[in-house]
N, C-alpha and C positions, 0 to 999 in steps of 0.2 A: 372307802369304796374299793372293791376288788376289781382289778383289771384283768379281763379274760385273756386267754392265750390268743384268740383271734384278733382282739384289739391290738395287742402287742405286735402281732404279725403284720397287721395293716399299717400300723405306724412305722414300723421298720421298712416295709416295702415302699411307703410314700417317701420316707426320708431318702432311701437309696435312689428312688426314681428322680427326686429333685436334684440330688448330687450328680447323677448321671447326665441330667439335662444341662446343669451348670457346666459340667466338664465338656460336654459336646459343644456348648456355646463358646467356651474358651478356645477349644480346638479350632472351631470355625473362624473365630476372630484372628487367631494366629495365622491360619491358612490364608485369609484374605488381607491380613495386616490392616484391618479397619476396626475402628472403635464401635461403629454402629452397623449391624448387619441388616436390620429391618427398621424402617421409619417408626413403626409402632413401639420399638424398644425405647426410643428417646426422641419423641416428636419435636421438641424444641431444638435439640442438637441437630437432628436430621434436616429441619427446615433451614437452619443456619448454614449447613453444609451445601444444600441445594442453592441457596442464595449466593454463596461464594463461588460455586461452580459457574453459575449464570453470569456473574460479573467478570470472571476470568475469561469465559467464552466470548463475551462482548469485547474485551480488550484484545483478544486474539483476532476477532473480526476486524477491528480497527487496524490492527497490524497488517492484515492482508490487504486492506484498502490502501494503506500507506505504501506498501510494496508495489502495488499496481500503479499508484499515482507517481511514485518515483521513477518507474520504468517509462511511463508516458512522458514525464517532464524531462527525463534524460534524453529521450529521443528528440524532443522539441529543442532542447539546449544544443544537441549535436547538429540538428538541421540549421539552427540560427547561426551557429559558429561557422559552419561550412558556407552559408550564404554570405556571411560577413567577409570571409576569405575571398569569395568570388567577386564581391563588390570592390575590395581592395585591389584585386588583380585588374579589374576593369578600369579603375582609376589609373593604375600604372600604365596600362596600354594606351589610355587616352593621352596621358602626358607624353608617351613615346610617339604617338601619332601626331601630336601637335608640334613636334619638332620640325622646324623648317626644312631640314634635310630629307624628310620623307617625301617620296614621290607617290603618285596615285596607286601604283602597283603594291608598294609596301603598305600603304594604308588599307588596301583591300585585304591583304594578309592579316593585318591587325584586326580589321573589322570581322573577319571570319572567326578568329579566336574569341573575340568579344561575343559574337553570336552564339558560339558554343557555350560560353559562360552564362549567357542569358537563358539558354535552354536548361542548363544545369540549375540555375536559380529557380526556374519554373518547376523542375522536378523536386527540388527541396521544399518549395512552397506547398507541394502536393504530397508531402511525406505522410505515411500512415504509421499507426502504432502496431503492436504485435497482434492485434485482433483484426487488422485491416481497416480500421477507422481512420479517417483523415484528421490529422492533428489540428489543422488551421481552419476548419470549416465551421467553427462554433458548434451549434447543436446538430447541424446537418452533416453528421459524421460519415454518411455513405455517399456524399456528393463531393467530387473534387473541388477544392476551394477556388482554384484558378484554372480557367480554360479559355481557349481562343475562339472567337467567332469566325464566320466565313472569311472575313477580311484579315484575319490573323491578329486582331486586337484582343489582348488578354483582359478579362474582367473577373471580378470576385463574385463567386456563386454561393458562398456560404452566408451565414448570418452573424449577428454581433453577440450571440449568447456566450456568456462565460460560465462554464459549468463548475460547480463546487461539490466536493464530497466530504462526508463526515469522517473525521480522523480521531475523534475523541468526544467525550461528553461536552456538548455545547461548543465544539471546535470543528471548523471546516476550513478547507483550503481550495484555492482555484487550481484547476488542472489543465487549463487551456487558454490560449489567446487567439481571438479571431484573426484571420489572415491580414486584415487591414490594420491591425494593431502592431503587426510585425513588419509586413511588407507595405510600408506606408505610402500614401500619396504625397506629391510635392506640389507646392504652390508656385506657379511660374508667372513672373511679371512680363507681360508682353510689351512690345515697342510702343504701343499707344497708351501705356500706363495701366491697362486693365490686368486683372489677375485671373488665371485659369488653373484648375486642378488637373494634374496628370497622374495617372496610376503608376505604381512601381515599375511595371514592365513597359508601360508606354514611355516612361522617362529613359529607361535603358535602350529601348528601340530607337528613340529620337537621338540618343547619343551615338549609337552605332551608325545611323544615317548620316550624322554630322561627320564622323570619321571617314565615311566613304566620299563625302563631298569635298570640294576643293575651294580655294579662295576664301573670301571674307565670310561667306555663309558657313562653311565648315569650321573655320577658326572660332567664330562666335558661338556656334553650336557646341563645340567641344568645351569652350570656356564655361558656358552655362551648364553643360552636362556635368562637369567636374563638381560644381557647386551642388547640383542636385544629387550626385552620388554621395556627397557628404551627408545630405539630409537622409538619404536612404540608409546609409550606414548607421547614422544616429538612431533611426527607428529600429534597426536590427539589434543594436547594442542595448537599447532600453528594454526591448522585449526579452532579450537574453538575461538582462539583470533582473527583470521581473520573474522570469522562470527560476533563476538562481535563488531569489528570495523565497519562493515557494518551496524549493528543494531544501533550503535551510530550515524552514518551518517544519517540513516533514521529518527531517533528521532529529530535530529537537523533540518533536512530539513522539517519535518512535522511542527515544530514550526515556521519556516520561512513561510511556506505556510499559516498557520493559521493567522499569523500577516499580511501577504499580503492580504488575503481575507478580513480581518477586515477593513483594510485601503481602499480597493476597494469598499467594501459595504458602507463605510462612504461616499465616493465620489459619488457612485451611488445613495445613498439616497438623496443627495443634488440635483442631476440632475433629479431624477425620482419621489421621494415622494412629496406629496402635503403638504403644510403648512395648516392644517385643519382650524386653527383659522383665518388665513388671508383669506382663501377661503370662509368661512362662512360669514365673515364680507363683503367680496366682493359680495356674493350672496344676502345678505340682502339689500345692496345698489341697486343692479340690480332690486330686487323685488320692492323696494320703487319707483324706476324710472319707472318701468312698471305700477305700480298702479297709479302713477301720470299721466302718458301718457294716460292710459285708462280713467281716470277721465276727463282729458282735452278733449279727443276725444268724450266722451259722451256728454259733454256740447256743443262742437262745432257742433256736428251732429244735435243738436236740434235747432240751430239758422237758421232761414229762413228769406226771405224778409218780410213776413207777420208779423213776430215777431217785426220787426222794425216799420211797419205801425201801429201796435197796440200801 
């Protein structure tokens, strides 16, 4: 079968067009440094790349949650540490006031410092995070956890909700402690043998009143108050230890996330990133093929029947 000149021309044109398209694709891949330019080029590979990106994005979201939780728990830890220091100072002042050499005026001076520490403790109990939410209010984050009534008695206004956030697949951590879990109540045994509960700040106020008093009433009140301050300090220490445990969990989980992201990015790179050296070599081959095809086409297009007759 004879092949006409027009058929040869069409075949040569189609071949060069295909080579030009392949060359353009190679140039685009090198420019973007990606193996797949359009999902339709490699549907399976494109779907895997999207899946890996989605997983990495989720790990990044977990990382931001961990960072936010760490900031909040560090604020809580700092507040509890400062509160513990204040209670220790109150105990020192109580011991100083219980010394028999102290007169009424000196005890008043000591009580004044203790009252300042009590107000400092109330401020710490009403600590807010960077967003203005109260740390120790449970879920009632816009409500100050501790406030005084008309008579000056401080009461807890928050709730007992402990909030948890997701920091990994099937992994959560607590990011708060209700105020009553840190600024605990004490159980007081009365003279008649009965027991009554006194709030954190009520116990401190009672101790300050005892320091101001004289005689047997003041002495017994200070003795009882020292024991209650030990209980308050224990509550603060346990809450701080609890917060420290959660911070350790966050640190460990953050390390796990970073390792996971590194592994995922390595897998993603193999599926998505282009081998530049191999791609340039391939493009050079395509360029040589195109140049050869163009040269051959130029020579064939000049051949006519008159060329043979000459």
